[in-house]
Every structure is written in C-alpha cells, then in structure tokens.
N, C-alpha and C positions, 0 to 999 in steps of 0.2 A: 504494499499500500504503500500511497506518498505520503507525503507530511504539508500538503495545500490544504488550506482551512478555505473555508465557504469563502472569506471574504479574497483569501489570495486569487482565487479562482476566477472571482466576481472582476479585479483588479486584470489579470490579466485578458480575458474574455473582451473588456472595457478599451484594450489596447489595441485590440484588432483594428485594421481597416475595415471598413465599410463593405457590404455584399458592390459588387461591379452593378449598372443599374440594369441590366438586361437581365441578371440572375432576380433581381425585384419583381422585373415586366413580369417574367416568364412566370414566374413563383405566384403572382396575383392572377393571373391568365387562367393557370393550369387547372382550379376547377370549372371556367365556363368551358375551357375546350374539350375538359372529360366530360362533362354533361351533354355538350354537344357532338358527340362520337357517341356515346352510348345511344342519344335519339338517333344517328344515323345507323348505326348497325342493328339497332329496335324495326327501323322499318325494310330496312332489309330483309329482314328475316321473317319478315310478314308479307312480304312484296318480291316478288322474284324481278319483276321489270324494276323494281327500285335497283334490288341487288346488284344486275347488270350495269346498270345506267353507273352505278357509284364505283365498281369495279373499273368500267371505261376510262372513269375521270377524277378520281381518289380528290384530286386539287380543289375541284369545280364542286365537288360534295360541302368540301367546307369550307369554305366561301361564301356557299349559299348557308350555311349554317352557321355562319359572322363569324368566322375563325381565318385565322391568315395558316394557310399550308404550309408550316415548316417542315421541313424534312423530318424531322421525329414526328411530331403527330400525324403527318400523314403513313408515316410506317406503320405507327398505332394500331391506326384505324388500316392499315392493308393486314396486320396481323390479327386482327379481331375479325377482319373478313373470311379471313382464312379456314 
C-alpha cells in the first residue's frame, strides 16, 4: 500500500492539466450518440428495408439521427448491425 493520504491524492489530482477540449466534447456527446445508435439498431431490427438502407450508408444514417459520423461511431454502428 502507498502512504498517500486523501489530501495528498487530492493535491496531485488538482495539479494535473485539464483534459483536452476534444475529450470533453466527446464525453458530453456520447450519451446522445449512444441513444441515437440504439434507435437506429432498433429500427433496423424491425424493418428489413431500413436495415438495408442503413448498411448501405452508415454515415447518412447517423447524420439523419443528428449525430456527426465520426469513425468510431460508424464502426460502433457497423458492429451493432453485424
């Protein structure tokens, strides 16, 4: 075990630089993007035509759901539909 007290740990954490702005933005957008992907997947599971259209253009499906189609989100949607 270490000899760090709660106070010392708090000091060390406070001394860290702030997270990059991109990380903060991504973290704030993630819940909305996850919900949008869940909605897309649900629609694809219930409608074969929607599934085919979505698989043909994943980026457009995300944009239509109000989500910027970043590479990681496109990959996540692709994996969910596989």
